[in-house]
C-alpha positions in Angstrom: 190.7 -10.3 276.7 192.1 -14.1 276.7 190.2 -16.0 274.0 188.4 -17.9 276.7 187.0 -14.9 278.4 186.2 -13.6 274.4 184.6 -17.0 273.3 182.0 -17.4 277.1 181.6 -13.0 276.5 180.1 -13.5 272.9 177.8 -16.8 273.9 174.5 -15.3 274.6 172.0 -16.7 276.9 168.1 -17.1 275.9 167.4 -14.5 278.9 170.0 -11.8 278.0 167.8 -8.8 276.3 170.7 -6.2 275.8 169.1 -3.1 275.8 169.8 -0.5 273.6 172.5 2.2 274.7 171.1 5.1 272.9 168.2 6.3 270.4 169.2 7.2 266.2 167.2 10.6 265.6 167.8 13.1 262.9 165.3 16.1 263.1 162.1 16.3 260.7 163.1 19.2 258.3 159.7 20.0 257.4 158.3 20.2 260.8 160.9 22.3 263.3 161.5 20.6 266.8 160.2 17.3 266.1 162.6 14.2 266.3 162.4 11.0 264.2 163.3 7.7 265.7 165.4 6.2 262.9 166.8 2.7 265.0 168.9 2.1 268.0 172.7 1.8 268.8 173.5 -0.5 271.0 177.2 -1.4 272.8 178.9 -4.0 271.0 178.7 -7.5 272.2 182.6 -8.6 272.4 183.0 -5.6 275.2 185.3 -2.8 272.8 184.5 0.1 272.3 182.2 0.9 269.8 178.6 0.5 269.1 176.7 -1.5 266.7 173.5 0.4 265.4 170.3 -0.5 263.8 168.5 1.7 261.3 165.4 1.1 260.6 164.7 3.9 258.5 166.9 6.7 256.1 165.5 10.5 255.9 165.1 11.6 252.1 164.6 14.5 251.0 166.1 17.7 252.8 168.2 15.3 255.2 171.5 17.4 255.8 173.1 13.9 256.9 173.2 14.5 260.4 172.4 11.8 263.2 172.1 12.0 266.6 172.4 9.3 269.2 170.9 10.4 272.0 170.1 8.6 276.0 167.0 6.2 275.1 163.2 6.7 277.0 161.8 3.5 278.2 159.0 3.7 275.1 161.9 3.7 273.2 163.2 0.0 274.6 159.3 -2.0 274.5 159.6 -1.0 270.8 163.1 -1.5 269.6 164.6 -5.3 269.0 167.9 -6.4 268.9 170.8 -6.4 265.4 171.2 -10.3 264.5 174.6 -9.6 264.5 
């Protein structure tokens, strides 16, 4: 991508609201079948491959270290905030 194009893609207009591509969830070890929402993942602002992940919490205790990125639901989008990166 040319420098001018990259600069334009990085400039954020006030009305540009990026919605997350995924919601980050982990299984609840104490309640089988329940998922805990930990954060959200957005496509990178500069257009390159990858995602920016913002975790609002990290599971502890019996957590096996696995996080799962799942498609968002409408109610997920209303609760999230875009990261300040």
